[in-house]
Steps between C-alpha positions, in 0.01 A plus 500: 500500500783740580643452149158573342463817705853614418444445127180702529683785673791488251269553204511876442173485302306301761220673686724494804699780337241664273229522767589378850816709543337800335427640845385848398217389274406216734480729800285747309267218397450384860411852612268586211322160499419530871363849450301407189355199679360731768300670227363165376385417851343844553311483169364154579394609850329813364324324213705684234710216361305437180430181308806451277873461531582750223526850639467385861730576792584127507633527145742766629628262768539202264660715231763616751566134583517398132762768436740325735703334223455155347409310815160678526425524132140399443399550867197698390342219296345327798318820600353586159118487517387216272124556481416180308668291772397739784858499634654620713165558670596811696363771269123443470445282808478747791551249789810362323628849432458596865670177613792571271532849641493371857771248408723769353451729800571226750818397316614860466459553876626158608811487720568126497476185291216340694267793432563483125462121488165533677386752236614273214305205639196725552518628140559150362199375693272737312587327172483822297506388141827581325662666800804277561857534628591761240408725794829376654679749272331777695583328829869491399509880475343529843703229676804406284663285768191286556327444164672427167360609163304245300461436124527221242878524459560496877277191535680328214836582656386373840374174349825446311730583788313306768349223282145605579175527304339813644236664285426866433182654637471328839557670832579160648777443247639851556511456877668161467755653263551785742595266784766333288627833367532639856685191617746506206546875525589469870750226421673720239433842652870588499513492119141608426300753702238535771292664225329214316529685169853355460395133526186566294726641230704176504184291457386735222827456310481120530134496401577722201776254398759774508686318774557135429520257790519122507129475561405684184801430281345220295190707434703800401724299268226295337205739485599847611836578343354737243284664765800544721690674222201725437464563873865601528471725194183658642664556837809649336276735305308593818820561691633715216172697501516538875855637469391740231219622727739532793733708284216731396391530864852595607531746210185683610613514863831644375327779304270585795794504742709715270211741438415525869856594589516755216186663639664531843318222681636219711430164339401167658532185294305194620727336754544173305593684179812683619733251326330523163728652235413715199737694273789378716357654819343329800157635586605508864747778412205729429310400815516621859626209711212486743134596472383666821121529535447481877128581485415185307397169654740211429256338257448818297872580509573151360271570206623857440869396514435266207361774276736512204604868520421780746596867478542687831565866569782622720287460813444132412137552407386276216423706190430227248480120461547279192406139443658340190262229373658284235293180534382503861152596611396858426247464780772412751701802396203727555446353846862571594471859380175531695680388818762765424241773447331419829836533680560859381313705754319795349726512195397481137742245361574410141455131421587325173478160340781449247425231244565379144280627220330160470347534848343845451142370457538277804614796709207708379257220582644456854498870577134520393397233757237651728701401807788721386289784360353558847831517683542866597854440620617366167569677174704287262636583155705270281815533291590277208848352467556656159424852623724479807779350291471766233454809715704431812808697390290805403311497832830472686626805317193723501289378793476677836282268714260208485258695283727435200341153481174660389664521157502120462252357746141398416190474714151348461 
């Protein structure tokens, strides 16, 4: 087992490197998913949830999960409303909808494993049609040391590694898998992690036939060789695309940092981005070393410190905040900027989403959500990559303060 784990960790294109060690994006996902889930619960409790997955607050949560690299690709499928089959039956069936909301709330507020297990057995006992252990993907983002993610590839990897025949779609199968996963993870904790995302990634790679082990070698050689080649090619393409996106993200932070300094502001770069390099310069060289916001609660400070770029005046008052959204959730970026706006007492801040041209319509749609239109504390504009890239030098030369961004920003 140690050799299998070490091979998994040595593969630079495995999800261990492309997702699990990508701490910045993972941390943001945990924060935004918890906050978005609170909205799902509130809408269910207040009778405002609606009768479809599309456009719902639940779609926002599941989309944020699906964006977490290859391991969660397709996580939304189990929650799509399939009216002909009446599954999952949590949209038009009010008692089921309420039960699902109570389950989510109880798990969100739970402080130990026994409480969550009791809620799982209670939910499973209701036999809600089509509502299976895909919900475990939500549980993972609430309690990552207790509940592993769950999908077809993970089940296949589990069956291959442990010579089992567990089936998808059963809470019983998931809980039996979980017990084995916890035991194995504890045995190999020193080379894996307390966070079950690491071991789930290993099972995903085996189930996807990207990592060949003795138990699946014959199958891979005889039936899956072509698929493995395609899977490797696909992953290589995805990793290359991820790197391209990361480069664009760093580039935009560089322009924002350079512009902020030119306008006379102090600049804060998200704490996990200080080592990123663009144009031969580390982003951390543009940033103040510590962000001091003593009036914020620890939870809000944690969120604000991860905002991609902040501009502060000489008295350390936040003037402007920027969230660079390459492929991550626009909704999550708006929530982080809202947390920032609420932390600036009595000050009219300037808040911007910075995104590629291809996401402009998505930004407009999110900013037109009724829940954001009614937020008095929040006024967000957006800036497209191409405009910041093209006009940064001119703004550095001729701008005097944050208002220079009015030349390139857009609002809805």
